C-alpha distance (Angstrom), angle and dihedral (degrees) to the residues before:
residue distance angle dihedral
M1 . . .
P2 3.79 . .
V3 3.76 116.6 .
R4 3.79 117.1 -139.0
L5 3.78 116.9 -141.6
R6 3.76 133.4 170.9
R7 3.76 123.8 -141.6
P8 3.80 122.7 -155.4
R9 3.77 111.8 -83.6
P10 3.80 116.6 -124.0
P11 3.79 116.5 -119.0
R12 3.79 114.8 -84.6
T13 3.76 117.1 -105.8
S14 3.78 91.9 -161.1
D15 3.78 134.1 46.8
R16 3.78 90.2 -144.7
P17 3.81 114.9 105.6
S18 3.78 117.2 -90.8
R19 3.80 116.5 -104.9
R20 3.75 96.0 -179.9
A21 3.79 125.6 81.3
A22 3.81 109.7 -103.5
T23 3.78 97.8 -175.8
A24 3.79 113.1 110.8
T25 3.77 119.0 -151.7
V26 3.78 129.2 -161.8
V27 3.80 110.6 -146.5
T28 3.75 133.0 -174.3
A29 3.78 117.4 -115.6
A30 3.78 93.9 -113.5
L31 3.81 91.7 61.6
V32 3.80 98.2 52.1
G33 3.80 99.9 78.1
G34 3.79 124.5 107.3
A35 3.77 126.9 -126.4
L36 3.74 133.8 -138.0
T37 3.76 109.7 -115.9
G38 3.76 93.2 -149.1
I39 3.78 145.7 -24.1
L40 3.77 122.8 -128.3
S41 3.79 107.3 -107.4
M42 3.79 111.7 -112.2
T43 3.76 139.4 171.2
G44 3.77 115.7 -128.6
A45 3.78 128.8 25.6
Q46 3.78 116.4 -40.5
E47 3.76 129.7 -160.4
G48 3.78 105.4 -155.5
P49 3.79 139.3 153.4
E50 3.75 118.8 -76.5
A51 3.76 120.8 -126.6
H52 3.78 111.5 -89.6
T53 3.78 89.6 -120.5
A54 3.78 97.3 80.7
A55 3.78 95.5 44.9
D56 3.78 93.0 47.3
A57 3.77 93.9 47.8
H58 3.80 90.9 49.5
A59 3.79 96.9 46.4
M60 3.79 96.2 40.4
T61 3.76 98.2 56.5
G62 3.76 103.8 133.5
A63 3.80 92.6 10.8
R64 3.75 117.0 147.8
A65 3.81 109.8 -104.3
V66 3.78 116.0 -144.0
P67 3.77 140.3 176.0
G68 3.77 117.4 -70.4
S69 3.76 124.4 -137.5
G70 3.76 143.5 -164.6
T71 3.83 119.3 -128.2
A72 3.85 151.0 -177.9
G73 3.73 136.4 -148.9
G74 5.34 167.8 143.7
S75 4.01 153.9 -166.8
K76 3.77 151.6 -1.6
T77 3.77 132.7 -103.3
A78 3.77 115.1 -161.1
G79 39.16 74.5 16.2
G80 3.46 137.6 90.6
S81 3.75 128.0 151.3
G82 3.75 104.6 -51.0
T83 3.75 148.0 96.1
V84 3.76 118.4 -61.3
T85 3.77 115.3 -170.4
G86 3.76 135.0 -166.0
P87 3.79 132.0 -179.6
G88 3.79 105.9 -38.5
T89 3.80 93.7 -20.0
A90 3.75 138.4 94.2
A91 3.77 132.6 -173.3
E92 3.77 139.9 175.0
V93 3.78 105.6 -122.9
P94 3.80 122.0 -169.9
G95 3.79 102.7 -139.2
P96 3.78 129.1 -176.1
R97 3.80 112.8 -93.8
V98 3.76 117.3 -171.0
P99 3.79 134.8 179.8
A100 3.78 114.3 -98.1
E101 3.80 97.7 -110.3
P102 3.85 97.7 81.6
E103 3.79 91.7 62.3
A104 3.78 92.3 77.7
A105 3.81 108.5 99.5
T106 3.78 118.4 -126.9
G107 3.76 114.8 -124.6
A108 3.79 120.2 -122.2
P109 3.81 119.4 -113.4
A110 3.79 114.2 -84.6
G111 3.77 114.0 -79.8
R112 3.78 96.0 18.3
K113 3.81 122.8 116.7
T114 3.78 96.6 -151.0
A115 3.79 116.3 121.9
A116 3.78 122.6 -116.9
K117 3.77 110.8 -94.3
P118 3.82 111.0 -112.1
V119 3.76 127.9 -148.5
P120 3.83 102.8 -97.6
A121 3.76 122.7 -132.2
P122 3.80 117.7 -128.7
P123 3.81 117.4 -100.3
S124 3.79 111.3 -71.1
S125 3.77 139.6 -168.3
A126 3.81 89.2 -132.0
S127 3.79 118.0 121.1
V128 3.80 117.8 -169.8
M129 3.79 128.9 -156.9
Q130 3.78 121.2 179.8
V131 3.79 126.8 -171.6
V132 3.80 124.5 -162.0
A133 3.78 135.3 167.8
H134 3.81 100.0 -128.3
P135 3.79 139.2 22.5
D136 3.84 104.7 -92.5
D137 3.85 97.7 28.5
D138 3.79 87.1 100.7
L139 3.81 94.3 49.5
F140 3.80 94.0 47.4
F141 3.79 101.7 39.8
M142 3.84 107.6 23.3
N143 3.77 104.3 38.6
P144 3.05 136.0 128.6
D145 3.82 84.0 36.6
I146 3.82 90.0 63.3
S147 3.80 95.5 53.3
Q148 3.80 89.8 48.2
S149 3.80 90.6 54.2
L150 3.79 90.9 47.9
H151 3.81 90.6 52.6
S152 3.81 90.2 51.7
D153 3.82 88.9 63.9
G154 3.79 92.3 -136.3
P155 3.81 121.7 134.1
L156 3.80 114.6 -74.8
A157 3.81 126.0 178.9
S158 3.80 120.8 -175.3
V159 3.82 116.2 -161.3
Y160 3.83 123.0 -160.2
L161 3.79 114.0 -162.3
T162 3.80 100.8 -166.7
A163 3.77 132.7 35.5
G164 3.80 91.1 -122.6
E165 3.78 88.7 -136.4
S166 3.83 96.0 157.4
D167 3.82 109.9 171.8
G168 3.80 92.2 -26.9
V169 3.81 95.4 -114.6
N170 3.79 114.0 126.4
A171 3.79 99.4 -161.8
R172 3.77 142.4 103.2
P173 3.81 113.0 -96.2
R174 3.82 89.9 -117.4
D175 3.81 96.1 49.8
A176 3.80 109.5 120.9
A177 3.78 95.6 -153.6
K178 3.77 111.0 46.2
P179 3.80 124.8 -176.5
A180 3.77 120.5 -115.8
A181 3.77 116.0 -86.9
D182 3.80 110.8 -84.2
K183 3.78 113.2 166.6
A184 3.79 94.6 -176.5
G185 3.80 90.2 49.5
Y186 3.80 94.5 47.4
A187 3.80 90.3 48.8
E188 3.82 88.3 53.0
A189 3.80 91.8 49.1
R190 3.80 90.4 53.8
Q191 3.80 90.1 49.1
N192 3.80 89.3 51.1
G193 3.79 89.9 52.2
I194 3.79 93.4 49.9
R195 3.79 92.8 48.2
A196 3.80 90.0 51.0
A197 3.81 93.1 48.0
Y198 3.80 93.8 50.1
A199 3.79 93.0 43.8
E200 3.78 90.4 51.8
M201 3.81 93.4 47.7
A202 3.80 92.4 46.7
T203 3.81 102.4 38.7
G204 3.80 107.4 12.3
S205 3.80 91.0 -114.4
R206 3.78 122.6 90.8
T207 3.80 90.3 -159.6
S208 3.79 94.7 60.5
P209 3.84 102.7 131.0
W210 3.79 129.6 -112.5
D211 3.80 131.5 -151.5
R212 3.81 112.3 -135.7
V213 3.80 127.6 -160.7
A214 3.78 139.2 161.6
I215 3.80 115.4 -115.0
P216 3.81 129.8 -169.7
T217 3.79 116.4 -113.4
A218 3.78 129.4 -143.0
G219 3.81 86.8 -117.7
G220 3.79 91.5 67.3
A221 3.81 100.1 -102.4
W222 3.80 136.9 82.7
A223 3.79 135.1 -93.8
E224 3.77 133.8 -170.4
L225 3.81 118.3 -110.7
D226 3.81 118.8 -164.7
T227 3.81 120.6 -167.2
L228 3.81 122.6 -165.6
R229 3.78 103.4 -125.9
A230 3.81 95.7 -150.1
K231 3.82 91.8 48.5
P232 3.81 108.0 22.1
Q233 3.81 92.0 -177.1
V234 3.83 86.1 74.6
K235 3.81 112.8 83.4
L236 3.79 139.1 170.3
V237 3.81 123.4 -157.1
W238 3.80 121.7 -161.0
L239 3.82 115.3 -162.8
Q240 3.83 91.0 176.2
M241 3.80 100.8 -154.4
H242 3.80 120.3 160.0
E243 3.78 115.3 -84.3
A244 3.81 120.7 -135.5
G245 3.80 93.8 -113.3
S246 3.81 91.1 -143.0
I247 3.80 134.5 67.3
S248 3.79 95.0 -133.0
G249 3.82 107.3 -14.6
D250 3.78 122.9 124.9
R251 3.80 103.3 -86.8
P252 3.81 111.4 157.6
R253 3.81 91.4 -177.4
S254 3.80 93.1 71.9
L255 3.79 143.2 83.1
N256 3.81 85.9 -87.7
G257 3.81 92.1 54.8
L258 3.79 92.4 44.5
W259 3.82 91.8 50.0
H260 3.80 92.0 52.5
G261 3.82 94.9 42.3
R262 3.79 95.8 -112.9
V263 3.79 89.9 130.1
R264 3.78 126.2 31.9
A265 3.79 93.7 -141.5
L266 3.81 139.7 5.9
G267 3.78 117.6 -133.1
S268 3.77 132.1 -139.2
Q269 3.78 133.2 -104.5
R270 3.77 105.8 -158.9
S271 3.78 117.4 -158.4
A272 3.80 121.0 -124.1
G273 3.78 108.5 -93.2
T274 3.79 96.3 18.6
P275 3.80 116.3 145.4
V276 3.81 88.7 -132.7
A277 3.79 100.6 105.8
A278 3.81 104.8 -163.0
D279 3.78 141.0 33.8
F280 3.80 119.0 -106.4
S281 3.80 142.4 173.6
Y282 3.79 134.4 -139.5
T283 3.78 131.3 -145.7
R284 3.79 117.6 -146.6
E285 3.80 90.1 -97.1
Q286 3.80 91.5 50.0
V287 3.80 92.0 52.6
V288 3.80 90.5 53.6
A289 3.81 90.9 45.1
T290 3.81 91.0 49.6
M291 3.79 93.2 51.5
T292 3.81 91.7 44.5
G293 3.79 88.4 52.3
L294 3.80 91.1 53.4
L295 3.79 90.1 51.9
E296 3.81 88.2 52.9
R297 3.80 91.0 48.6
F298 3.79 97.5 50.1
R299 3.82 99.3 30.3
P300 3.82 94.9 -153.6
T301 3.77 125.2 -162.3
F302 3.81 89.7 -161.2
V303 3.81 130.8 33.8
R304 3.78 125.0 -163.5
M305 3.78 114.8 -157.9
Q306 3.77 142.0 163.2
D307 3.79 124.4 -100.3
P308 3.82 113.3 -80.4
T309 3.83 92.5 -168.3
P310 3.83 108.6 41.4
G311 3.81 94.4 148.8
T312 3.78 132.4 -129.0
H313 3.78 134.6 -95.8
P314 3.81 110.8 -95.3
G315 3.78 114.0 -105.7
S316 3.80 98.2 8.1
G317 3.80 96.4 53.7
V318 3.82 89.0 -144.0
Y319 3.80 114.3 152.8
R320 3.79 115.2 -103.6
D321 3.81 88.8 -141.9
H322 3.81 135.5 37.4
Q323 3.79 112.4 -71.5
D324 3.82 90.9 -131.2
H325 3.81 89.1 57.0
L326 3.78 96.6 54.2
Y327 3.81 98.7 38.3
G328 3.79 92.1 44.4
A329 3.82 86.5 54.5
R330 3.80 91.3 49.8
F331 3.79 91.6 52.8
L332 3.80 87.3 51.5
Q333 3.82 90.6 50.8
E334 3.80 89.0 56.6
A335 3.79 90.9 48.0
L336 3.81 92.1 48.9
A337 3.81 90.7 50.1
R338 3.80 90.3 51.8
Y339 3.81 92.9 44.2
A340 3.81 91.5 50.4
K341 3.81 89.9 62.4
R342 3.81 93.2 55.6
P343 3.81 114.6 91.3
G344 3.76 129.7 -126.4
H345 3.79 103.7 37.7
P346 3.82 129.4 115.4
H347 3.79 117.0 -96.2
V348 3.80 112.3 -90.4
A349 3.80 128.6 -142.9
V350 3.81 121.8 -167.1
Q351 3.80 134.5 -146.9
N352 3.83 123.5 -166.0
Y353 3.80 120.7 -151.6
L354 3.78 127.1 -154.3
G355 3.81 113.9 -123.6
Y356 3.79 132.2 -166.7
P357 3.84 97.0 -4.5
T358 3.79 93.2 61.4
G359 3.81 93.6 73.5
A360 3.80 92.8 67.6
L361 3.80 93.1 49.3
P362 3.82 127.4 85.3
H363 3.78 109.8 -68.7
T364 3.79 116.4 -105.4
L365 3.81 102.6 -167.2
D366 3.78 126.8 81.4
A367 3.80 118.8 -127.4
E368 3.80 95.0 -94.0
A369 3.79 95.2 50.6
A370 3.81 92.3 43.1
G371 3.80 90.3 50.1
A372 3.79 92.7 52.5
K373 3.80 90.7 48.6
L374 3.81 91.4 50.0
K375 3.81 90.6 50.2
T376 3.80 90.1 57.7
L377 3.81 91.1 49.1
K378 3.81 90.5 50.8
T379 3.78 88.8 54.4
Y380 3.80 90.8 50.9
A381 3.82 90.2 47.9
W382 3.82 92.3 54.5
L383 3.77 87.7 -128.2
D384 3.82 96.3 169.9
G385 3.82 92.9 50.9
V386 3.81 93.8 -138.0
A387 3.81 107.2 155.1
D388 3.79 99.3 -140.8
C389 3.80 101.3 132.6
G390 3.80 97.4 83.2
T391 3.82 97.2 -124.9
L392 3.79 134.1 104.4
A393 3.80 94.6 -136.9
G394 3.80 94.1 73.5
C395 3.77 135.9 -96.2
G396 3.78 98.9 -103.2
D397 3.78 148.4 -4.3
L398 3.80 108.9 -61.9
K399 3.79 92.2 -177.3
V400 3.78 86.2 69.1
A401 3.80 94.0 43.6
A402 3.80 88.6 77.5
R403 3.81 89.5 61.5
P404 3.82 111.1 12.7
A405 3.81 92.0 169.7
G406 3.80 89.9 58.7
R407 3.79 112.4 -151.6
G408 3.78 94.6 -32.4
W409 3.81 91.6 -55.6
T410 3.80 96.5 127.6
Q411 3.81 90.5 59.7
T412 3.75 95.1 59.0
V413 3.79 148.9 35.2
R414 3.77 122.3 -169.7
Y415 3.79 134.9 -176.0
S416 3.78 114.2 -139.0
R417 3.83 91.0 -154.1
G418 3.79 139.4 9.4
T419 3.80 99.1 62.6
S420 3.82 99.3 122.9
T421 3.79 116.6 118.2
S422 3.84 92.7 -170.9
W423 3.79 100.8 88.4
V424 3.83 102.1 108.3
Q425 3.82 119.1 70.5
R426 3.81 136.7 177.2
E427 3.81 120.4 -125.6
P428 3.82 124.2 -142.3
D429 3.82 93.0 -98.4
G430 3.81 92.3 53.3
G431 3.79 95.3 -99.6
L432 3.81 120.8 132.2
L433 3.79 134.7 -128.7
A434 3.81 125.6 -160.9
F435 3.80 127.9 -170.7
S436 3.78 136.4 -160.4
V437 3.79 136.9 148.8
L438 3.82 119.3 -104.5
D439 3.81 125.3 170.4
G440 3.81 88.8 -4.8
H441 3.82 91.0 -61.0
L442 3.77 130.2 105.8
G443 3.79 108.6 -102.9
V444 3.82 117.3 -151.7
W445 3.82 125.3 -160.7
R446 3.81 122.4 -170.5
K447 3.79 132.9 -162.0
A448 3.79 119.2 -173.4
A449 3.79 117.0 -133.9
D450 3.81 93.0 -110.6
A451 3.81 95.8 39.3
V452 3.78 130.2 98.7
A453 3.79 97.2 -159.8
W454 3.77 132.5 60.3
R455 3.80 122.5 -130.5
G456 3.77 123.6 -144.8
P457 2.86 164.2 -28.3
E458 3.77 102.8 -114.3
L459 3.80 108.1 -176.5
L460 3.78 111.3 -142.8
P461 3.81 122.1 -141.2
G462 3.78 116.3 -95.4
D463 3.79 122.5 73.9
G464 3.80 134.7 -149.1
V465 3.82 94.4 59.9
D466 3.80 111.5 155.9
A467 3.79 125.3 -133.2
G468 3.78 113.6 -93.1
V469 3.80 115.1 59.8
T470 3.78 127.4 173.2
S471 3.81 129.8 -157.8
V472 3.81 138.6 -155.7
V473 3.81 136.0 -171.1
L474 3.80 116.8 -124.6
P475 3.83 121.2 -140.1
D476 3.82 90.9 -104.0
G477 3.81 91.5 56.0
R478 3.79 98.4 -102.6
V479 3.80 118.6 130.9
S480 3.81 125.0 -131.7
V481 3.79 125.0 -162.1
Y482 3.80 123.0 -156.0
G483 3.77 130.4 -168.9
T484 3.77 143.1 126.3
R485 3.76 130.6 -92.6
T486 3.77 131.3 -157.3
V487 3.80 117.9 -127.3
L488 3.80 104.8 -155.3
K489 3.81 99.4 -173.1
D490 3.81 95.0 72.2
Y491 3.78 95.1 7.7
R492 3.79 114.5 -117.4
R493 3.79 142.1 125.4
E494 3.79 122.1 -126.0
V495 3.80 136.1 179.1
V496 3.81 116.3 -107.6
S497 3.80 136.5 -179.9
T498 3.80 139.5 -169.0
T499 3.81 127.9 -167.1
Q500 3.79 135.7 -165.4
T501 3.78 111.8 -99.9
T502 3.83 90.0 -140.4
P503 3.82 133.2 4.7
G504 3.78 106.3 -77.7
G505 3.81 91.5 7.4
G506 3.76 137.0 109.6
F507 3.77 127.6 -68.3
G508 3.76 126.4 -98.4
P509 3.81 126.2 -132.9
W510 3.78 122.0 -64.5
R511 3.78 114.7 -89.5
A512 3.82 117.7 -148.0
L513 3.81 111.8 -134.4
G514 3.80 97.0 -179.7
T515 3.78 131.3 -133.4
P516 3.80 135.5 -87.4
E517 3.83 89.0 -132.4
R518 3.81 121.6 102.2
N519 3.81 94.1 -143.9
D520 3.77 142.4 -39.3
A521 3.80 94.2 -92.1
S522 3.81 94.5 59.4
G523 3.80 99.2 50.3
A524 3.81 108.3 2.4
S525 3.83 88.8 -111.0
D526 3.78 88.8 -74.3
I527 3.80 106.2 171.9
S528 3.77 126.0 141.7
A529 3.75 126.9 -126.0
P530 3.82 108.6 -82.3
A531 3.80 127.1 -98.6
V532 3.81 116.7 -150.0
A533 3.80 133.9 -166.9
V534 3.82 120.0 -174.7
G535 3.79 122.4 -157.6
A536 3.79 129.7 -144.6
D537 3.81 89.3 -95.7
G538 3.83 91.1 58.0
R539 3.78 95.1 -110.0
A540 3.79 116.4 134.4
V541 3.78 135.8 -145.7
L542 3.80 112.8 -151.2
A543 3.82 120.8 -164.6
V544 3.82 132.4 -176.0
R545 3.78 135.7 173.7
D546 3.80 110.1 -122.0
S547 3.82 133.5 -156.5
R548 3.82 91.2 -86.1
R549 3.81 86.4 62.7
V550 3.78 93.5 -118.1
V551 3.81 128.7 116.7
T552 3.80 118.2 -106.1
F553 3.79 126.7 -177.9
R554 3.80 147.8 -172.2
E555 3.79 126.2 -149.7
Q556 3.76 125.7 -147.8
R557 3.80 114.9 -127.0
A558 3.80 126.0 -136.6
D559 3.82 90.8 -98.2
G560 3.81 91.0 55.6
A561 3.81 95.1 -105.9
W562 3.78 119.7 126.2
G563 3.79 126.7 -119.1
P564 3.81 123.4 -135.7
W565 3.78 126.3 -74.6
R566 3.79 109.0 -87.7
L567 3.78 135.2 -178.2
L568 3.80 113.6 -99.4
G569 3.79 95.1 178.5
G570 3.75 143.8 -125.6
A571 3.78 131.7 123.8
N572 3.79 132.1 -123.1
V573 3.79 91.2 10.4
I574 3.81 112.2 176.0
G575 3.78 131.0 -165.0
D576 3.78 128.7 -4.2
P577 3.81 121.9 -27.0
V578 3.81 117.4 -134.6
A579 3.79 131.6 -146.9
A580 3.79 139.1 -165.7
T581 3.80 140.2 173.8
D582 3.80 122.0 -134.7
A583 3.82 127.7 -139.2
S584 3.81 90.6 -90.9
G585 3.80 92.4 56.8
R586 3.81 96.5 -106.3
G587 3.80 115.4 143.5
Y588 3.82 125.9 -137.7
V589 3.82 132.8 -167.2
F590 3.81 123.8 -166.0
A591 3.80 129.3 -172.2
S592 3.80 132.6 178.0
T593 3.77 128.3 -129.1
T594 3.80 124.5 -174.9
K595 3.83 88.9 -95.4
T596 3.81 109.2 34.1
V597 3.81 146.3 -21.4
L598 3.81 123.0 -80.1
A599 3.80 119.9 -148.1
W600 3.78 137.1 -166.9
A601 3.80 125.2 -175.6
Q602 3.77 142.7 177.4
Q603 3.79 107.8 -115.9
R604 3.80 88.1 -154.3
P605 3.82 131.9 17.4
G606 3.79 109.9 -79.6
G607 3.80 92.2 9.3
P608 3.79 125.5 127.3
L609 3.79 121.8 -77.9
T610 3.79 109.4 -105.7
A611 3.77 129.2 -175.1
L612 3.77 113.6 -104.5
A613 3.75 122.4 -133.6
E614 3.79 113.8 -87.6
T615 3.78 107.1 -52.6
G616 3.78 91.7 -143.6
L617 3.79 89.0 -144.7
P618 3.79 118.3 148.1
Q619 3.77 127.7 -122.4
T620 3.81 113.7 -62.5
T621 3.79 134.6 -167.0
L622 3.85 84.3 -105.1
A623 3.81 97.4 -113.9
L624 3.81 108.3 114.0
S625 3.79 136.6 179.9
A626 3.81 129.0 -171.8
A627 3.79 134.9 -170.0
P628 3.84 137.6 169.2
H629 3.79 113.3 -84.2
G630 3.79 128.2 173.1
D631 3.80 110.2 -44.1
G632 3.81 91.9 -20.7
V633 3.79 139.9 17.5
R634 3.79 134.9 -73.5
L635 3.78 121.2 -133.9
W636 3.82 120.2 -153.8
F637 3.81 126.1 -161.6
R638 3.82 142.0 146.0
K639 3.77 134.7 -105.9
P640 3.84 110.0 -115.8
A641 3.81 120.0 -104.8
S642 3.80 93.0 7.6
G643 3.80 113.4 62.8
D644 3.82 90.0 -132.3
L645 3.79 116.9 145.5
R646 3.79 128.2 -121.4
S647 3.79 134.9 -179.4
A648 3.78 138.9 -170.3
D649 3.80 131.6 -168.9
F650 3.81 124.2 -136.2
S651 3.78 133.2 -168.2
G652 3.78 128.7 -171.0
T653 3.79 91.8 -88.7
G654 3.77 99.3 50.5
P655 3.78 147.1 -63.9
A656 3.76 122.0 -35.1
S657 3.78 96.2 -132.7
P658 2.95 143.2 -124.0
F659 3.79 111.8 42.1
T660 3.79 123.5 -121.7
E661 3.78 123.6 -122.6
L662 3.78 120.6 -157.1
P663 3.80 107.2 -132.9
G664 3.75 122.0 -137.3
T665 3.79 97.4 7.7
G666 3.79 88.2 166.3
V667 3.78 100.0 -174.4
A668 3.83 97.5 78.3
G669 3.83 109.6 -174.6
F670 3.79 127.2 135.2
G671 3.79 142.4 -108.0
P672 3.81 135.3 58.6
V673 3.78 124.7 -19.4
G674 3.78 118.3 -126.2
G675 3.79 101.5 -147.7
G676 3.76 134.0 163.6
D677 3.80 144.8 119.5
G678 3.77 95.7 8.7
L679 3.82 97.8 -46.1
L680 3.79 130.7 104.4
A681 3.79 128.1 -167.8
V682 3.80 124.6 -176.1
R683 3.79 143.0 158.1
S684 3.81 108.3 -100.4
R685 3.80 127.4 -146.2
T686 3.81 89.2 -94.9
G687 3.81 91.3 52.7
F688 3.81 90.9 -112.0
L689 3.79 121.9 129.5
A690 3.81 111.3 -97.4
T691 3.81 119.1 -162.0
A692 3.78 132.5 -175.7
S693 3.77 144.0 161.6
H694 3.79 106.5 -112.6
G695 3.79 97.1 -162.2
G696 3.79 108.9 -178.2
A697 3.80 96.2 0.5
G698 3.74 114.2 137.9
T699 3.78 97.2 33.3
G700 3.79 91.4 147.3
K701 3.80 96.6 -105.6
K702 3.77 113.9 111.6
G703 3.77 110.2 -112.5
A704 3.80 93.1 2.3
G705 3.79 97.3 111.8
T706 3.80 119.3 124.1
R707 3.79 113.9 -104.5
P708 3.82 106.2 -106.4
V709 3.79 122.1 -135.8
W710 3.80 107.0 -138.2
T711 3.78 129.2 -149.1
L712 3.79 121.9 -165.9
D713 3.79 121.5 -138.9
R714 3.77 101.3 -157.1
F715 3.77 104.3 -134.0
L716 3.80 131.6 96.9
F717 3.77 117.1 -117.2
A718 3.79 141.4 -169.4
G719 3.78 130.0 -122.8
A720 3.80 118.0 -12.8
P721 3.81 131.0 -28.6
T722 3.78 121.3 -125.6
A723 3.80 128.2 -144.5
G724 3.80 128.7 -168.5
T725 3.76 145.7 142.8
D726 3.79 93.1 -63.2
G727 3.80 100.9 44.6
V728 3.78 147.3 -78.2
A729 3.81 126.2 -57.3
A730 3.79 133.7 -171.7
M731 3.80 133.9 169.6
G732 3.79 110.8 -122.3
L733 3.79 123.6 -140.8
D734 3.80 84.0 -111.9
G735 3.81 89.4 70.3
R736 3.79 92.2 -110.2
L737 3.78 132.1 124.5
H738 3.81 112.2 -114.7
W739 3.79 113.6 -159.1
T740 3.78 132.1 -175.3
P741 3.83 113.3 -174.6
A742 3.79 118.4 -134.7
G743 3.79 111.2 -87.8
R744 3.81 93.4 22.5
């Protein structure tokens, strides 16, 4: 039976009434676990995540129980009706489909602090784990995805690798009177801010209390585990390793130094008030073991992580992102690779998020979504100064309070991979194939032409495959899949492909197609996912964006061999290029810059790719999709800071200008547009899949598109949706293929 104790309350630093729970509760380890609120009903066997309760109770036996707390927090300085399939099973699941209008959040009455009530998702078997280097990386670079997961009421565990102690001064840069440096205190203040932000997103109240305990790690030390009492499926894990203290400076005592063997071990920086009782240090192996152990504890079906290959600035070689971000992500890649080899866990999909560089790029979020994200950051930053967290260290991160929007980060969220909409293909007999990456392997789903349900996934041999694959159909009916894989031994990314041995048959071994990068040191292995166009003769053109932010390509010769990497062109290219082949067999490649879209096309089938005249297209949010249309191809993209959809048609001789804008799209959201054969599929503001028939949209007359009528399929999904003649597909956070047939 838990014993309730009270600890002395620190003196108030404000005369304003407390809004944060000050009662501290000691709990036994067995009562700290979370619980799944529901599992999506399925027919057939299902391998899904366990509730966090069992794992926590098992791993916390003997853990030191400590008082819980409530907290507040801010910002950074430097499915619908369709088939849902699991492993070897398929089922037709009637899911709630609602018109798009309910997704708009209702504002709270003036003067009240309560959060707008979101449209909840139905119970899901998805379990999310996210790993970031510092407290606030998640709020800046992964939201609004986090708040959407919290509203779904599925398990979510957020892991913070470092303490984020910085210089130990919790103050705004402009503050005249700054407190003395206190790294343990500043780390605690940042924890307080994170707890408040998550409590507010999950419950509407930033003072909703947490239960805090110390747990043993697989690396031989201890970590802090916080459980939100009102929603125990929400957990925070604090590993409390030293941060680098510099974005890109030479700091051997860091994750960077540990990765490269410049230090034997990295020490801890415990926060004031943490239940972890003693300092510790981790070797490189112990960091990987610790993160692998957390994966085993939480058994996620979906992992959010930072970008391990953000690139470097040309000339200087300085990282474009914080060194803790990218090396923390690389440690997680090693842990995921190790975890994938252990039996008995649910399949895991991964999503990478762009960090610092995203703020300078076109904004992806509409005003409402950006406002909600900023509100959460203001809570983290302790902007109102109300001391309601019950600690002397402070109730949030005052460094961020000077700029709670960061450097434009609250107005955007951007995936660094997984934006391809070309991952479902039709076979010659009318059957369908779908592809996604699970456990670092290519997963393949199949649906026979006369079948209702999909079967899969079958995980192909060959590990290390990165999220974000694309597929093409060859003239003989075989399907090829292209992607990149990460080689951990001598860290690098390379392009790979696999092709069916016969039409409708199995897939052959992966073929390594190399990389345009010299080495990891020169560009941090920063290559995009590949774009591929296949001509009528079966030869392919493969294009990637490299770390110089230009497009490079390889062409397949008549004998099937590949030519060398060559410069295609462009400057300041961002994100993944896309490619398509029109009905005449002419290939096209498109790539976004911060100002417009670049295009290359074959003027005749099998001819060389040549740059088109200026496309005349406006700024986009960078995520593109392309598909055959008429005698050319249609390009889909979004208007920045709005979520509205736009399209433009291209033929072999140039763009069919001007672009078309779909009026009154209504659902907002961000990311690529799955568009083709009269169907559209997008991520809505709520994170749900939104589908519509676009009728005459994209007729080539600006603003002349037909107003789409959107339907929401109420499940959260990963990557990009795809839409085609046969229907709409999306990969749920539960690792399952969600399918809505055309006309359903």
